[in-house]
C-alpha positions as CSV (number, residue, x, y, z in Angstrom):
1,M,-0.3,0.0,-0.1
2,G,1.4,3.7,-0.9
3,E,1.4,6.4,1.2
4,L,-1.3,8.2,-0.6
5,T,-3.9,4.8,-0.1
6,G,-7.5,6.0,0.2
7,R,-6.8,9.2,-0.9
8,V,-8.6,11.2,-4.0
9,A,-6.5,13.3,-6.3
10,L,-7.7,15.3,-9.1
11,V,-5.1,16.7,-11.4
12,T,-5.9,19.2,-14.0
13,G,-3.8,19.4,-17.6
14,A,-3.2,15.8,-16.6
15,G,-3.8,14.5,-20.5
16,S,-0.3,14.9,-21.0
17,G,3.5,16.6,-19.7
18,L,3.7,17.6,-16.7
19,G,-0.1,17.4,-15.1
20,Q,0.2,13.2,-16.8
21,G,3.8,12.9,-14.5
22,I,2.2,14.2,-11.5
23,A,-1.0,12.1,-12.0
24,L,1.4,9.1,-12.7
25,E,3.5,9.5,-9.4
26,L,0.1,9.8,-7.1
27,A,-1.4,6.9,-8.7
28,R,1.9,5.1,-7.4
29,A,1.5,6.0,-4.4
30,G,-1.9,4.8,-4.1
31,A,-4.1,7.5,-4.9
32,R,-7.3,7.2,-7.1
33,V,-6.9,10.1,-9.4
34,A,-9.4,12.4,-11.2
35,V,-7.9,12.9,-14.6
36,V,-8.9,16.6,-15.8
37,D,-8.2,17.9,-19.3
38,L,-9.5,20.0,-22.4
39,D,-8.9,17.5,-24.4
40,E,-10.7,14.0,-23.4
41,R,-8.7,12.0,-25.5
42,A,-5.0,13.0,-23.7
43,A,-7.2,12.1,-20.4
44,R,-8.8,9.1,-21.7
45,E,-4.6,8.2,-22.6
46,T,-3.4,9.4,-19.2
47,V,-6.1,7.3,-17.5
48,T,-5.3,4.2,-19.6
49,L,-1.5,4.7,-18.5
50,L,-2.4,4.8,-15.2
51,S,-4.7,1.6,-15.5
52,T,-0.6,0.2,-16.1
53,V,-0.1,0.8,-12.1
54,E,-3.2,-0.3,-11.2
55,S,-4.9,2.7,-10.2
56,E,-8.3,3.7,-10.2
57,A,-8.6,6.6,-12.1
58,Q,-11.1,8.6,-14.1
59,A,-11.3,11.3,-17.0
60,Y,-12.9,14.2,-16.8
61,V,-13.5,17.1,-19.8
62,A,-13.1,20.6,-18.0
63,D,-12.0,24.1,-19.0
64,V,-10.5,25.9,-16.1
65,T,-10.9,29.1,-17.3
66,K,-15.4,28.0,-17.0
67,R,-16.0,28.7,-13.4
68,I,-19.3,26.7,-14.0
69,E,-17.4,23.6,-15.9
70,V,-14.7,23.8,-12.6
71,D,-17.2,23.6,-10.2
72,A,-19.3,20.7,-11.6
73,T,-16.1,18.7,-12.8
74,W,-15.0,18.8,-9.2
75,D,-18.8,18.2,-7.6
76,S,-18.3,15.3,-10.2
77,V,-15.4,13.7,-8.7
78,A,-16.1,14.0,-5.3
79,E,-19.2,12.2,-6.0
80,D,-17.9,9.5,-7.9
81,F,-15.2,9.0,-5.5
82,G,-16.6,9.7,-2.6
83,H,-14.7,12.4,-1.6
84,L,-12.0,15.0,-2.8
85,D,-8.4,14.8,-0.8
86,I,-6.1,16.4,-3.2
87,V,-6.1,18.9,-5.8
88,V,-3.2,20.3,-8.3
89,N,-4.0,23.1,-10.4
90,N,-1.7,22.6,-12.7
91,A,-3.1,23.7,-16.1
92,G,-0.9,25.7,-18.0
93,V,0.0,27.6,-21.4
94,S,3.2,28.9,-23.1
95,F,3.7,32.0,-24.8
96,V,7.5,32.7,-25.0
97,G,9.1,35.2,-27.5
98,P,7.5,38.3,-27.8
99,H,8.7,41.2,-25.5
100,I,5.7,43.0,-23.8
101,V,5.6,45.8,-26.7
102,D,4.4,42.9,-29.0
103,T,2.8,40.9,-26.7
104,T,-1.0,40.4,-27.8
105,D,-4.4,41.0,-25.9
106,E,-5.3,37.5,-26.7
107,A,-1.8,36.0,-25.3
108,W,-2.2,38.0,-22.4
109,Q,-5.6,36.9,-21.1
110,T,-5.5,33.2,-22.1
111,S,-2.2,33.8,-19.5
112,I,-4.3,35.1,-17.1
113,D,-7.6,33.2,-17.8
114,V,-5.6,29.6,-17.7
115,M,-3.2,29.7,-14.9
116,Q,-4.2,32.7,-12.4
117,T,-8.2,32.9,-12.8
118,G,-8.2,29.0,-13.5
119,V,-6.2,28.3,-10.5
120,F,-8.6,30.5,-8.2
121,Y,-11.7,28.6,-9.9
122,G,-9.7,25.3,-8.6
123,M,-8.8,26.5,-5.0
124,R,-12.2,27.9,-4.6
125,A,-13.9,24.8,-5.9
126,A,-11.7,22.5,-3.8
127,A,-12.1,24.4,-0.1
128,R,-15.7,24.0,-0.9
129,H,-15.7,20.2,0.0
130,M,-11.9,20.1,2.0
131,L,-13.1,22.8,4.5
132,P,-16.2,21.6,5.5
133,Q,-14.3,17.6,5.7
134,R,-11.6,19.3,8.0
135,S,-8.9,18.1,5.2
136,G,-7.0,17.9,2.1
137,C,-4.2,19.4,0.3
138,V,-4.3,21.7,-2.6
139,L,-1.3,22.0,-4.9
140,T,-0.3,24.8,-7.7
141,I,2.2,24.5,-10.0
142,S,4.0,27.7,-10.2
143,S,6.9,28.3,-11.7
144,I,11.0,29.8,-11.4
145,R,9.4,32.0,-13.2
146,G,7.0,33.5,-10.9
147,F,9.9,35.0,-9.1
148,S,12.7,34.9,-11.2
149,S,11.7,37.2,-14.6
150,N,12.2,35.9,-18.0
151,P,12.1,38.4,-21.2
152,G,9.5,37.2,-23.4
153,R,7.4,36.0,-21.0
154,I,5.8,39.1,-19.1
155,A,2.4,37.2,-19.3
156,Y,3.4,33.7,-18.3
157,C,5.6,35.2,-15.0
158,A,2.9,37.4,-14.3
159,A,0.7,34.9,-13.7
160,K,3.1,32.3,-12.0
161,A,3.8,35.3,-9.4
162,A,-0.1,35.9,-8.9
163,V,-0.8,32.4,-7.8
164,L,2.4,32.2,-5.2
165,M,0.9,34.8,-3.2
166,M,-2.8,32.7,-4.0
167,T,-1.2,29.9,-2.1
168,R,-0.4,32.1,0.8
169,V,-3.6,33.3,1.4
170,A,-5.1,29.9,0.9
171,A,-2.7,28.7,3.8
172,G,-3.5,31.3,6.0
173,E,-7.1,30.8,5.7
174,W,-7.5,27.2,5.8
175,A,-4.9,26.1,8.1
176,E,-7.5,26.1,11.5
177,F,-9.3,23.7,9.4
178,G,-6.8,21.2,8.5
179,V,-6.6,21.7,5.0
180,R,-3.2,22.7,3.2
181,A,-1.9,25.5,0.1
182,N,1.6,25.1,-1.1
183,A,3.2,25.5,-4.5
184,I,5.8,23.9,-6.6
185,A,8.0,26.2,-9.0
186,P,10.0,23.9,-11.3
187,G,12.3,25.3,-13.6
188,P,12.7,23.9,-17.3
189,I,11.4,20.0,-17.5
190,R,11.2,18.1,-21.1
191,T,7.7,18.3,-21.5
192,P,5.8,18.5,-24.9
193,M,5.3,22.2,-24.3
194,W,8.9,22.4,-23.5
195,E,9.8,20.8,-27.1
196,S,6.8,22.8,-28.8
197,D,9.0,26.2,-28.0
198,V,12.4,24.3,-28.8
199,A,10.9,23.4,-32.1
200,S,9.3,26.8,-32.8
201,G,12.9,28.6,-32.0
202,A,11.5,30.3,-28.7
203,V,14.1,28.1,-26.9
204,D,17.4,26.9,-27.6
205,D,17.7,23.5,-25.7
206,A,21.4,23.1,-25.8
207,A,22.4,26.3,-24.7
208,Y,19.6,26.6,-21.8
209,V,21.0,23.7,-20.7
210,R,24.1,24.8,-20.4
211,T,22.7,27.1,-17.9
212,I,21.6,24.9,-15.5
213,P,24.0,23.3,-12.6
214,A,22.4,20.0,-12.8
215,G,23.6,19.9,-16.4
216,R,20.1,18.6,-17.6
217,L,16.2,19.5,-17.8
218,G,14.1,17.8,-14.9
219,S,11.1,15.2,-15.9
220,P,8.0,15.4,-15.3
221,S,8.2,12.4,-12.6
222,E,10.8,14.6,-10.3
223,V,8.0,16.8,-9.8
224,G,5.3,14.3,-9.3
225,Q,7.1,12.6,-6.8
226,L,7.6,16.3,-5.1
227,A,3.7,16.5,-5.5
228,V,3.4,13.1,-3.4
229,F,5.3,14.1,-0.8
230,L,4.0,17.5,-0.2
231,A,0.3,15.8,-0.3
232,S,1.3,13.0,2.1
233,D,1.3,13.1,5.9
234,R,4.8,13.5,5.7
235,A,4.6,17.2,4.7
236,S,1.9,17.9,7.4
237,Y,3.8,20.9,9.0
238,I,4.3,22.5,5.5
239,N,1.9,25.2,4.6
240,G,2.1,28.3,2.5
241,S,5.1,27.4,1.2
242,C,6.6,27.3,-2.4
243,V,9.5,24.2,-2.9
244,T,11.5,24.8,-6.0
245,I,12.7,22.2,-8.4
246,D,15.0,23.5,-11.3
247,G,18.7,21.7,-10.8
248,A,19.9,24.7,-9.1
249,L,19.2,27.2,-11.9
250,T,18.0,30.0,-9.9
251,T,21.2,29.9,-7.3
252,I,23.1,31.7,-9.8
253,P,22.7,35.3,-11.2
254,S,21.9,34.2,-14.8
255,G,19.1,32.0,-13.7
């Protein structure tokens, strides 16, 4: 039995990449997992992947920028599984390259809608289930770009910085009810989103890796293992924190 056996976890953006890696590690730790994604096919593929570790999982389609869809999906997960113990607000988008003067309204709004407003909706819906049961853990996937700026990523950096403070507010409000809120700030992780940025020329993979003291990119499974720890009883006194996982990138001036 894993340390999360008996718990129900919901992961947004779990159809691929980082979200899929987190969902898989939660499943390996024994959690039953609600796989939430905008892409139904991708969500179902993740459910199939989780079946290889004999995890009970279900796919749910939801747009995290739509309050009604978030509320309904969180309610459905709680009803289908009996309760809701862990929520990982992971869904994200990436627009890399354009500086402020060239950033479009659409890129700005989409970034804020998905990675700030979407996180707010996910946190609020989680609290409505967790506070009455006086237990639960909400994890928000921020980024090192929430505190270490990067030219060409004004919207991304702004959204990721916002959720760090949102997480701290949530922790202060919820602690007395036995509910914890923490953030994870990954550095560069090799995901389909990263590969897409490399393919478009927005990121020079080899040059970027040379700046990382660890000499490599991280993997979704490593972030997933951190999520397991933070969601477990071993982290019961960690609340309102942001844990960086970046191969020491932000310890150097160019980070």
